[in-house]
Each structure stands twice: as structure tokens, then as C-alpha cells.
N, CA, C and O atoms as a Tripos MOL2 file, in Angstrom:
@<TRIPOS>MOLECULE
protein
  228   227    57     0     0
PROTEIN
NO_CHARGES

@<TRIPOS>ATOM
      1 N         -97.1750  -47.6250  -65.0060 N.3       1 UNK1
      2 CA        -96.8020  -48.4880  -66.1040 C.3       1 UNK1
      3 C         -97.6560  -48.1960  -67.3390 C.2       1 UNK1
      4 O         -97.2410  -48.4740  -68.4640 O.2       1 UNK1
      5 N         -98.8330  -47.6440  -67.1280 N.am      2 UNK2
      6 CA        -99.6870  -47.3130  -68.2760 C.3       2 UNK2
      7 C         -99.0170  -46.2790  -69.1690 C.2       2 UNK2
      8 O         -99.1210  -46.3580  -70.3930 O.2       2 UNK2
      9 N         -98.3330  -45.3130  -68.5720 N.am      3 UNK3
     10 CA        -97.6360  -44.3120  -69.3780 C.3       3 UNK3
     11 C         -96.5020  -44.9450  -70.1780 C.2       3 UNK3
     12 O         -96.2930  -44.5900  -71.3380 O.2       3 UNK3
     13 N         -95.7800  -45.8630  -69.5820 N.am      4 UNK4
     14 CA        -94.7180  -46.5750  -70.2980 C.3       4 UNK4
     15 C         -95.3210  -47.3610  -71.4550 C.2       4 UNK4
     16 O         -94.8120  -47.3210  -72.5750 O.2       4 UNK4
     17 N         -96.4110  -48.0750  -71.1770 N.am      5 UNK5
     18 CA        -97.0790  -48.8560  -72.2300 C.3       5 UNK5
     19 C         -97.5210  -47.9640  -73.3820 C.2       5 UNK5
     20 O         -97.3790  -48.3330  -74.5480 O.2       5 UNK5
     21 N         -98.0530  -46.8000  -73.0590 N.am      6 UNK6
     22 CA        -98.6080  -45.9080  -74.0860 C.3       6 UNK6
     23 C         -97.5480  -45.0870  -74.8280 C.2       6 UNK6
     24 O         -97.7050  -44.8190  -76.0190 O.2       6 UNK6
     25 N         -96.4770  -44.6870  -74.1460 N.am      7 UNK7
     26 CA        -95.5860  -43.6890  -74.7180 C.3       7 UNK7
     27 C         -94.1160  -44.0810  -74.8480 C.2       7 UNK7
     28 O         -93.3380  -43.2970  -75.3920 O.2       7 UNK7
     29 N         -93.7090  -45.2310  -74.3840 N.am      8 UNK8
     30 CA        -92.2870  -45.5940  -74.4340 C.3       8 UNK8
     31 C         -91.7940  -45.7420  -75.8680 C.2       8 UNK8
     32 O         -90.7540  -45.1890  -76.2250 O.2       8 UNK8
     33 N         -92.5180  -46.4710  -76.6770 N.am      9 UNK9
     34 CA        -92.0650  -46.6860  -78.0500 C.3       9 UNK9
     35 C         -92.2870  -45.4620  -78.9220 C.2       9 UNK9
     36 O         -91.3790  -45.0440  -79.6410 O.2       9 UNK9
     37 N         -93.4600  -44.8900  -78.8720 N.am     10 UNK10
     38 CA        -93.8000  -43.7660  -79.7490 C.3      10 UNK10
     39 C         -93.0700  -42.4840  -79.3520 C.2      10 UNK10
     40 O         -92.5860  -41.7520  -80.2150 O.2      10 UNK10
     41 N         -92.9890  -42.2120  -78.0560 N.am     11 UNK11
     42 CA        -92.4250  -40.9430  -77.6150 C.3      11 UNK11
     43 C         -91.0840  -41.0510  -76.9350 C.2      11 UNK11
     44 O         -90.4760  -40.0320  -76.6070 O.2      11 UNK11
     45 N         -90.5970  -42.2810  -76.7110 N.am     12 UNK12
     46 CA        -89.3120  -42.4550  -76.0530 C.3      12 UNK12
     47 C         -89.3420  -42.1900  -74.5560 C.2      12 UNK12
     48 O         -88.3080  -41.8990  -73.9540 O.2      12 UNK12
     49 N         -90.5140  -42.2880  -73.9560 N.am     13 UNK13
     50 CA        -90.6510  -42.0270  -72.5240 C.3      13 UNK13
     51 C         -89.9170  -43.0910  -71.7210 C.2      13 UNK13
     52 O         -90.0990  -44.2850  -71.9590 O.2      13 UNK13
     53 N         -89.1000  -42.6710  -70.7850 N.am     14 UNK14
     54 CA        -88.3520  -43.5900  -69.9290 C.3      14 UNK14
     55 C         -88.9940  -43.6630  -68.5570 C.2      14 UNK14
     56 O         -89.8450  -42.8440  -68.2090 O.2      14 UNK14
     57 N         -88.5790  -44.6450  -67.7870 N.am     15 UNK15
     58 CA        -89.2050  -44.9260  -66.5000 C.3      15 UNK15
     59 C         -89.1910  -43.7240  -65.5560 C.2      15 UNK15
     60 O         -90.2220  -43.3970  -64.9680 O.2      15 UNK15
     61 N         -88.0600  -43.0720  -65.4040 N.am     16 UNK16
     62 CA        -87.9770  -41.9340  -64.4780 C.3      16 UNK16
     63 C         -88.9390  -40.8170  -64.8820 C.2      16 UNK16
     64 O         -89.6290  -40.2510  -64.0340 O.2      16 UNK16
     65 N         -88.9840  -40.5040  -66.1690 N.am     17 UNK17
     66 CA        -89.9000  -39.4660  -66.6490 C.3      17 UNK17
     67 C         -91.3500  -39.9020  -66.4850 C.2      17 UNK17
     68 O         -92.2130  -39.0780  -66.1830 O.2      17 UNK17
     69 N         -91.6280  -41.1880  -66.6810 N.am     18 UNK18
     70 CA        -92.9860  -41.7040  -66.4980 C.3      18 UNK18
     71 C         -93.4260  -41.5680  -65.0470 C.2      18 UNK18
     72 O         -94.5790  -41.2340  -64.7750 O.2      18 UNK18
     73 N         -92.5180  -41.8250  -64.1220 N.am     19 UNK19
     74 CA        -92.8490  -41.6820  -62.6920 C.3      19 UNK19
     75 C         -93.1200  -40.2240  -62.3360 C.2      19 UNK19
     76 O         -94.0530  -39.9250  -61.5910 O.2      19 UNK19
     77 N         -92.3140  -39.3310  -62.8630 N.am     20 UNK20
     78 CA        -92.5170  -37.8970  -62.6230 C.3      20 UNK20
     79 C         -93.8620  -37.4540  -63.1990 C.2      20 UNK20
     80 O         -94.6330  -36.7630  -62.5340 O.2      20 UNK20
     81 N         -94.1340  -37.8560  -64.4370 N.am     21 UNK21
     82 CA        -95.3930  -37.4850  -65.0860 C.3      21 UNK21
     83 C         -96.5960  -38.0740  -64.3540 C.2      21 UNK21
     84 O         -97.5960  -37.3880  -64.1450 O.2      21 UNK21
     85 N         -96.4980  -39.3300  -63.9680 N.am     22 UNK22
     86 CA        -97.6070  -39.9870  -63.2670 C.3      22 UNK22
     87 C         -97.9080  -39.2930  -61.9420 C.2      22 UNK22
     88 O         -99.0700  -39.1470  -61.5620 O.2      22 UNK22
     89 N         -96.8700  -38.8720  -61.2490 N.am     23 UNK23
     90 CA        -97.0640  -38.1590  -59.9850 C.3      23 UNK23
     91 C         -97.7810  -36.8320  -60.2250 C.2      23 UNK23
     92 O         -98.7180  -36.4940  -59.5020 O.2      23 UNK23
     93 N         -97.3470  -36.0850  -61.2320 N.am     24 UNK24
     94 CA        -97.9850  -34.8010  -61.5430 C.3      24 UNK24
     95 C         -99.4430  -34.9930  -61.9440 C.2      24 UNK24
     96 O        -100.3110  -34.2270  -61.5260 O.2      24 UNK24
     97 N         -99.7120  -36.0130  -62.7510 N.am     25 UNK25
     98 CA       -101.0950  -36.2830  -63.1810 C.3      25 UNK25
     99 C        -101.9490  -36.6800  -61.9840 C.2      25 UNK25
    100 O        -103.0490  -36.1570  -61.8050 O.2      25 UNK25
    101 N        -101.4510  -37.6000  -61.1680 N.am     26 UNK26
    102 CA       -102.2120  -38.0980  -60.0190 C.3      26 UNK26
    103 C        -102.5110  -36.9990  -59.0040 C.2      26 UNK26
    104 O        -103.5860  -36.9780  -58.4050 O.2      26 UNK26
    105 N        -101.5610  -36.0880  -58.8130 N.am     27 UNK27
    106 CA       -101.7320  -35.0050  -57.8360 C.3      27 UNK27
    107 C        -102.3630  -33.7590  -58.4540 C.2      27 UNK27
    108 O        -102.5420  -32.7480  -57.7750 O.2      27 UNK27
    109 N        -102.7040  -33.8340  -59.7610 N.am     28 UNK28
    110 CA       -103.2980  -32.7200  -60.4980 C.3      28 UNK28
    111 C        -102.4070  -31.4740  -60.4340 C.2      28 UNK28
    112 O        -102.8700  -30.3700  -60.1480 O.2      28 UNK28
    113 N        -101.1250  -31.6850  -60.7070 N.am     29 UNK29
    114 CA       -100.1420  -30.6110  -60.6780 C.3      29 UNK29
    115 C         -99.6540  -30.2930  -62.0910 C.2      29 UNK29
    116 O         -99.7470  -31.1230  -62.9950 O.2      29 UNK29
    117 N         -99.1410  -29.0970  -62.2600 N.am     30 UNK30
    118 CA        -98.4830  -28.7270  -63.5090 C.3      30 UNK30
    119 C         -97.0130  -29.0730  -63.3800 C.2      30 UNK30
    120 O         -96.3650  -28.7140  -62.3970 O.2      30 UNK30
    121 N         -96.4900  -29.7720  -64.3780 N.am     31 UNK31
    122 CA        -95.0850  -30.1600  -64.3730 C.3      31 UNK31
    123 C         -94.2400  -29.0190  -64.9290 C.2      31 UNK31
    124 O         -94.4600  -28.5660  -66.0520 O.2      31 UNK31
    125 N         -93.2930  -28.5660  -64.1550 N.am     32 UNK32
    126 CA        -92.3720  -27.5150  -64.5580 C.3      32 UNK32
    127 C         -91.0920  -28.1890  -65.0330 C.2      32 UNK32
    128 O         -90.4200  -28.8580  -64.2480 O.2      32 UNK32
    129 N         -90.7460  -28.0230  -66.3110 N.am     33 UNK33
    130 CA        -89.5960  -28.7180  -66.8780 C.3      33 UNK33
    131 C         -88.8890  -27.8790  -67.9240 C.2      33 UNK33
    132 O         -89.5070  -27.0990  -68.6480 O.2      33 UNK33
    133 N         -87.5770  -28.0570  -67.9850 N.am     34 UNK34
    134 CA        -86.7880  -27.4140  -69.0290 C.3      34 UNK34
    135 C         -86.7360  -28.2780  -70.2790 C.2      34 UNK34
    136 O         -86.2940  -27.8260  -71.3350 O.2      34 UNK34
    137 N         -87.1870  -29.5160  -70.1600 N.am     35 UNK35
    138 CA        -87.1300  -30.4340  -71.2900 C.3      35 UNK35
    139 C         -88.5480  -30.8630  -71.6860 C.2      35 UNK35
    140 O         -88.9910  -31.9650  -71.3600 O.2      35 UNK35
    141 N         -89.2340  -29.9910  -72.3770 N.am     36 UNK36
    142 CA        -90.6190  -30.2200  -72.7950 C.3      36 UNK36
    143 C         -90.7550  -31.4850  -73.6370 C.2      36 UNK36
    144 O         -91.7490  -32.2000  -73.5120 O.2      36 UNK36
    145 N         -89.7750  -31.7730  -74.4900 N.am     37 UNK37
    146 CA        -89.9200  -32.8860  -75.4310 C.3      37 UNK37
    147 C         -90.0610  -34.2400  -74.7400 C.2      37 UNK37
    148 O         -90.6650  -35.1510  -75.3080 O.2      37 UNK37
    149 N         -89.5230  -34.3960  -73.5380 N.am     38 UNK38
    150 CA        -89.6800  -35.6630  -72.8270 C.3      38 UNK38
    151 C         -91.1260  -35.9190  -72.4170 C.2      38 UNK38
    152 O         -91.5400  -37.0710  -72.2880 O.2      38 UNK38
    153 N         -91.8870  -34.8630  -72.2130 N.am     39 UNK39
    154 CA        -93.2210  -34.9920  -71.6570 C.3      39 UNK39
    155 C         -94.3370  -34.5740  -72.6050 C.2      39 UNK39
    156 O         -95.5070  -34.8180  -72.3110 O.2      39 UNK39
    157 N         -94.0120  -33.9580  -73.7230 N.am     40 UNK40
    158 CA        -95.0160  -33.3900  -74.6280 C.3      40 UNK40
    159 C         -95.9880  -34.4250  -75.1860 C.2      40 UNK40
    160 O         -97.1190  -34.0790  -75.5270 O.2      40 UNK40
    161 N         -95.5780  -35.6670  -75.2840 N.am     41 UNK41
    162 CA        -96.4520  -36.7010  -75.8530 C.3      41 UNK41
    163 C         -97.5840  -37.1100  -74.9170 C.2      41 UNK41
    164 O         -98.5460  -37.7380  -75.3590 O.2      41 UNK41
    165 N         -97.4910  -36.7690  -73.6440 N.am     42 UNK42
    166 CA        -98.4900  -37.1850  -72.6580 C.3      42 UNK42
    167 C         -99.6040  -36.1410  -72.6210 C.2      42 UNK42
    168 O         -99.4520  -35.0690  -72.0350 O.2      42 UNK42
    169 N        -100.7070  -36.4710  -73.2490 N.am     43 UNK43
    170 CA       -101.7930  -35.5040  -73.4390 C.3      43 UNK43
    171 C        -102.4490  -35.0380  -72.1410 C.2      43 UNK43
    172 O        -102.8370  -33.8750  -72.0350 O.2      43 UNK43
    173 N        -102.5790  -35.9240  -71.1560 N.am     44 UNK44
    174 CA       -103.2800  -35.5530  -69.9220 C.3      44 UNK44
    175 C        -102.3960  -34.7910  -68.9370 C.2      44 UNK44
    176 O        -102.8550  -34.4240  -67.8560 O.2      44 UNK44
    177 N        -101.1440  -34.5520  -69.2940 N.am     45 UNK45
    178 CA       -100.1960  -33.8640  -68.4270 C.3      45 UNK45
    179 C        -100.1870  -32.3650  -68.7100 C.2      45 UNK45
    180 O        -100.0940  -31.9450  -69.8630 O.2      45 UNK45
    181 N        -100.2840  -31.5670  -67.6590 N.am     46 UNK46
    182 CA       -100.1570  -30.1130  -67.7850 C.3      46 UNK46
    183 C         -98.6820  -29.7640  -67.6300 C.2      46 UNK46
    184 O         -98.0490  -30.1260  -66.6380 O.2      46 UNK46
    185 N         -98.1400  -29.0550  -68.6240 N.am     47 UNK47
    186 CA        -96.7090  -28.7510  -68.6510 C.3      47 UNK47
    187 C         -96.4950  -27.2440  -68.7360 C.2      47 UNK47
    188 O         -97.2170  -26.5310  -69.4330 O.2      47 UNK47
    189 N         -95.4840  -26.7820  -68.0090 N.am     48 UNK48
    190 CA        -95.0490  -25.3910  -68.1310 C.3      48 UNK48
    191 C         -93.5360  -25.4040  -68.3280 C.2      48 UNK48
    192 O         -92.8150  -26.1150  -67.6280 O.2      48 UNK48
    193 N         -93.0650  -24.6100  -69.2870 N.am     49 UNK49
    194 CA        -91.6250  -24.5590  -69.5690 C.3      49 UNK49
    195 C         -90.8940  -23.8120  -68.4630 C.2      49 UNK49
    196 O         -91.3360  -22.7660  -67.9890 O.2      49 UNK49
    197 N         -89.7640  -24.3850  -68.0680 N.am     50 UNK50
    198 CA        -88.8720  -23.7680  -67.1070 C.3      50 UNK50
    199 C         -87.5980  -23.3740  -67.8420 C.2      50 UNK50
    200 O         -86.9810  -24.2040  -68.5090 O.2      50 UNK50
    201 N         -87.2070  -22.1230  -67.7230 N.am     51 UNK51
    202 CA        -85.9870  -21.6410  -68.3490 C.3      51 UNK51
    203 C         -84.9570  -21.3850  -67.2420 C.2      51 UNK51
    204 O         -85.0310  -20.3680  -66.5520 O.2      51 UNK51
    205 N         -83.9960  -22.3040  -67.0700 N.am     52 UNK52
    206 CA        -83.0340  -22.1470  -65.9730 C.3      52 UNK52
    207 C         -82.1980  -20.8730  -66.0770 C.2      52 UNK52
    208 O         -81.7790  -20.3300  -65.0550 O.2      52 UNK52
    209 N         -81.9490  -20.3930  -67.2850 N.am     53 UNK53
    210 CA        -81.1390  -19.1830  -67.4350 C.3      53 UNK53
    211 C         -81.9070  -17.9350  -67.0030 C.2      53 UNK53
    212 O         -81.3010  -16.9290  -66.6350 O.2      53 UNK53
    213 N         -83.2300  -17.9960  -67.0470 N.am     54 UNK54
    214 CA        -84.0390  -16.8460  -66.6560 C.3      54 UNK54
    215 C         -84.0990  -16.6830  -65.1370 C.2      54 UNK54
    216 O         -84.3600  -15.5850  -64.6450 O.2      54 UNK54
    217 N         -83.8610  -17.7630  -64.3940 N.am     55 UNK55
    218 CA        -83.9750  -17.6830  -62.9410 C.3      55 UNK55
    219 C         -82.6930  -17.2480  -62.2720 C.2      55 UNK55
    220 O         -82.6860  -17.0110  -61.0640 O.2      55 UNK55
    221 N         -81.5940  -17.1340  -63.0220 N.am     56 UNK56
    222 CA        -80.3170  -16.6960  -62.4510 C.3      56 UNK56
    223 C         -80.0910  -15.2180  -62.7750 C.2      56 UNK56
    224 O         -80.3160  -14.7800  -63.9030 O.2      56 UNK56
    225 N         -79.6510  -14.4710  -61.7930 N.am     57 UNK57
    226 CA        -79.4080  -13.0450  -62.0420 C.3      57 UNK57
    227 C         -78.2110  -12.8020  -62.9230 C.2      57 UNK57
    228 O         -77.8850  -11.6530  -63.2180 O.2      57 UNK57
@<TRIPOS>BOND
     1     1     2 1
     2     2     3 1
     3     3     4 2
     4     3     5 am
     5     5     6 1
     6     6     7 1
     7     7     8 2
     8     7     9 am
     9     9    10 1
    10    10    11 1
    11    11    12 2
    12    11    13 am
    13    13    14 1
    14    14    15 1
    15    15    16 2
    16    15    17 am
    17    17    18 1
    18    18    19 1
    19    19    20 2
    20    19    21 am
    21    21    22 1
    22    22    23 1
    23    23    24 2
    24    23    25 am
    25    25    26 1
    26    26    27 1
    27    27    28 2
    28    27    29 am
    29    29    30 1
    30    30    31 1
    31    31    32 2
    32    31    33 am
    33    33    34 1
    34    34    35 1
    35    35    36 2
    36    35    37 am
    37    37    38 1
    38    38    39 1
    39    39    40 2
    40    39    41 am
    41    41    42 1
    42    42    43 1
    43    43    44 2
    44    43    45 am
    45    45    46 1
    46    46    47 1
    47    47    48 2
    48    47    49 am
    49    49    50 1
    50    50    51 1
    51    51    52 2
    52    51    53 am
    53    53    54 1
    54    54    55 1
    55    55    56 2
    56    55    57 am
    57    57    58 1
    58    58    59 1
    59    59    60 2
    60    59    61 am
    61    61    62 1
    62    62    63 1
    63    63    64 2
    64    63    65 am
    65    65    66 1
    66    66    67 1
    67    67    68 2
    68    67    69 am
    69    69    70 1
    70    70    71 1
    71    71    72 2
    72    71    73 am
    73    73    74 1
    74    74    75 1
    75    75    76 2
    76    75    77 am
    77    77    78 1
    78    78    79 1
    79    79    80 2
    80    79    81 am
    81    81    82 1
    82    82    83 1
    83    83    84 2
    84    83    85 am
    85    85    86 1
    86    86    87 1
    87    87    88 2
    88    87    89 am
    89    89    90 1
    90    90    91 1
    91    91    92 2
    92    91    93 am
    93    93    94 1
    94    94    95 1
    95    95    96 2
    96    95    97 am
    97    97    98 1
    98    98    99 1
    99    99   100 2
   100    99   101 am
   101   101   102 1
   102   102   103 1
   103   103   104 2
   104   103   105 am
   105   105   106 1
   106   106   107 1
   107   107   108 2
   108   107   109 am
   109   109   110 1
   110   110   111 1
   111   111   112 2
   112   111   113 am
   113   113   114 1
   114   114   115 1
   115   115   116 2
   116   115   117 am
   117   117   118 1
   118   118   119 1
   119   119   120 2
   120   119   121 am
   121   121   122 1
   122   122   123 1
   123   123   124 2
   124   123   125 am
   125   125   126 1
   126   126   127 1
   127   127   128 2
   128   127   129 am
   129   129   130 1
   130   130   131 1
   131   131   132 2
   132   131   133 am
   133   133   134 1
   134   134   135 1
   135   135   136 2
   136   135   137 am
   137   137   138 1
   138   138   139 1
   139   139   140 2
   140   139   141 am
   141   141   142 1
   142   142   143 1
   143   143   144 2
   144   143   145 am
   145   145   146 1
   146   146   147 1
   147   147   148 2
   148   147   149 am
   149   149   150 1
   150   150   151 1
   151   151   152 2
   152   151   153 am
   153   153   154 1
   154   154   155 1
   155   155   156 2
   156   155   157 am
   157   157   158 1
   158   158   159 1
   159   159   160 2
   160   159   161 am
   161   161   162 1
   162   162   163 1
   163   163   164 2
   164   163   165 am
   165   165   166 1
   166   166   167 1
   167   167   168 2
   168   167   169 am
   169   169   170 1
   170   170   171 1
   171   171   172 2
   172   171   173 am
   173   173   174 1
   174   174   175 1
   175   175   176 2
   176   175   177 am
   177   177   178 1
   178   178   179 1
   179   179   180 2
   180   179   181 am
   181   181   182 1
   182   182   183 1
   183   183   184 2
   184   183   185 am
   185   185   186 1
   186   186   187 1
   187   187   188 2
   188   187   189 am
   189   189   190 1
   190   190   191 1
   191   191   192 2
   192   191   193 am
   193   193   194 1
   194   194   195 1
   195   195   196 2
   196   195   197 am
   197   197   198 1
   198   198   199 1
   199   199   200 2
   200   199   201 am
   201   201   202 1
   202   202   203 1
   203   203   204 2
   204   203   205 am
   205   205   206 1
   206   206   207 1
   207   207   208 2
   208   207   209 am
   209   209   210 1
   210   210   211 1
   211   211   212 2
   212   211   213 am
   213   213   214 1
   214   214   215 1
   215   215   216 2
   216   215   217 am
   217   217   218 1
   218   218   219 1
   219   219   220 2
   220   219   221 am
   221   221   222 1
   222   222   223 1
   223   223   224 2
   224   223   225 am
   225   225   226 1
   226   226   227 1
   227   227   228 2
@<TRIPOS>SUBSTRUCTURE
     1 UNK1         2 RESIDUE 1 A UNK
     2 UNK2         6 RESIDUE 1 A UNK
     3 UNK3        10 RESIDUE 1 A UNK
     4 UNK4        14 RESIDUE 1 A UNK
     5 UNK5        18 RESIDUE 1 A UNK
     6 UNK6        22 RESIDUE 1 A UNK
     7 UNK7        26 RESIDUE 1 A UNK
     8 UNK8        30 RESIDUE 1 A UNK
     9 UNK9        34 RESIDUE 1 A UNK
    10 UNK10       38 RESIDUE 1 A UNK
    11 UNK11       42 RESIDUE 1 A UNK
    12 UNK12       46 RESIDUE 1 A UNK
    13 UNK13       50 RESIDUE 1 A UNK
    14 UNK14       54 RESIDUE 1 A UNK
    15 UNK15       58 RESIDUE 1 A UNK
    16 UNK16       62 RESIDUE 1 A UNK
    17 UNK17       66 RESIDUE 1 A UNK
    18 UNK18       70 RESIDUE 1 A UNK
    19 UNK19       74 RESIDUE 1 A UNK
    20 UNK20       78 RESIDUE 1 A UNK
    21 UNK21       82 RESIDUE 1 A UNK
    22 UNK22       86 RESIDUE 1 A UNK
    23 UNK23       90 RESIDUE 1 A UNK
    24 UNK24       94 RESIDUE 1 A UNK
    25 UNK25       98 RESIDUE 1 A UNK
    26 UNK26      102 RESIDUE 1 A UNK
    27 UNK27      106 RESIDUE 1 A UNK
    28 UNK28      110 RESIDUE 1 A UNK
    29 UNK29      114 RESIDUE 1 A UNK
    30 UNK30      118 RESIDUE 1 A UNK
    31 UNK31      122 RESIDUE 1 A UNK
    32 UNK32      126 RESIDUE 1 A UNK
    33 UNK33      130 RESIDUE 1 A UNK
    34 UNK34      134 RESIDUE 1 A UNK
    35 UNK35      138 RESIDUE 1 A UNK
    36 UNK36      142 RESIDUE 1 A UNK
    37 UNK37      146 RESIDUE 1 A UNK
    38 UNK38      150 RESIDUE 1 A UNK
    39 UNK39      154 RESIDUE 1 A UNK
    40 UNK40      158 RESIDUE 1 A UNK
    41 UNK41      162 RESIDUE 1 A UNK
    42 UNK42      166 RESIDUE 1 A UNK
    43 UNK43      170 RESIDUE 1 A UNK
    44 UNK44      174 RESIDUE 1 A UNK
    45 UNK45      178 RESIDUE 1 A UNK
    46 UNK46      182 RESIDUE 1 A UNK
    47 UNK47      186 RESIDUE 1 A UNK
    48 UNK48      190 RESIDUE 1 A UNK
    49 UNK49      194 RESIDUE 1 A UNK
    50 UNK50      198 RESIDUE 1 A UNK
    51 UNK51      202 RESIDUE 1 A UNK
    52 UNK52      206 RESIDUE 1 A UNK
    53 UNK53      210 RESIDUE 1 A UNK
    54 UNK54      214 RESIDUE 1 A UNK
    55 UNK55      218 RESIDUE 1 A UNK
    56 UNK56      222 RESIDUE 1 A UNK
    57 UNK57      226 RESIDUE 1 A UNK
């Protein structure tokens, strides 16, 4: 809920994205996402861009 409190209004963070981000932060994982803008506002989150078109032959 801290992420929602901090980023919902300013960054448009929604509950599902907050849960995903909180899990990655708590487990000290890098979040792999094709939608960087949903998570970019969360400073303590490690993010890596995923390009779905690059993974298909």
C-alpha cells in the first residue's frame, strides 16, 4: 500500500502494478517489463526492458 500511497496520483500506479513492483522489491529482483512507463516512477525498483518482438523468431 505504500507504493500506492506514494505513486498512484503522481505516476498513475494501479494496484496490480503496485503488487508486482512490491514483490520484485521485496525479493530483490529485477522487473522485466515491456511497459517501462508503469514502473519508471518507482525509484527503488530495478527495471529491465522486455521487447516481445525480439524474443520471437
